[in-house]
N, C-alpha and C positions, 0 to 999 in steps of 0.2 A: 559347705560340704566339700568343696573342691580343695580348700586349703589343707586340711589334714591328709588328704591323699597325695597332694603335691609335695609336701614338705620332705618326706624321705627321698624322693626323687631329685629334688632341687638342692639338697644339702651338699653333695660334692661340688656342684657348680658354685654355690655360695662360698664354700671353703677356698676354692681356687681364686675366686674374685677377691676375697679378703687378703689372701697371701700376696696376690699381685698388687693390691693396694699398698701393702706394707713395702713391697719391693720398689714400687714406683714413687716412693716419697722423695726420691732424689730430684724429682721434678719441682718439688717445693723449694729446693735450694736455688733453682734457677729463677724462681719467682721472687725470692728474697727471704723466705722463711728458712731457718736453719733446720737441718735434719741430722741424722747420724753421720753421713758422709761429709756434710758441711762442717760439722763440729770437728771431725777427724782432720779435714784439710786445714781448718784454722789452727788446730793444735800442732800440726806439722809445720805450718808457717811460723808459728810462735817459737818453735824449737829449732828453726832454721833447717828443717828436714833431717834432723839427727836420727829420729826413731820412726821412720816411715813404716817399716815392716810391722813393728809392734802395734802402731796405731791402726793400720789397715787390718791387721789380724783381729784386733779387739773389736773394730767396727763390724767385720765379717761375723765374728762370734755373736755379737749382739743381734745382728740381723737373723742369724740362724736360730737363736733362742726365741726371738719374737715369732718367727714363722713356725717353729716347733710348737710353741704354746698355742698359737692360733689353730694349728692343725689338730693338735690333741683335743682342744676345746670343741672344735667342730665334729670330730669323730665321736666324742662323748655325747654331744647333742644329737648327732645322727642316730647313734645307737638308742638313745632314750626315745627319740621320735618313732623309730621303727618298732620298739617294744610297746609303746603306748598305742600305736595305731595298728 
């Protein structure tokens, strides 16, 4: 009984947690797994730093798209949960 009542209240916090998880993937690069910024840095070093701005802008756009999609998905899920309960 508590879960259906809790879900609409907890949805914004879950959304923020998911977005922070996406943003914090650069920690994986420190561990050894490559992420978006890790791939960008490798691409820059392979090109001897010629197109730094373009590569970093592409990585930023990719992060923005991922967080935008996650945010929209959680908003839709939140609206659906509020309508159902």
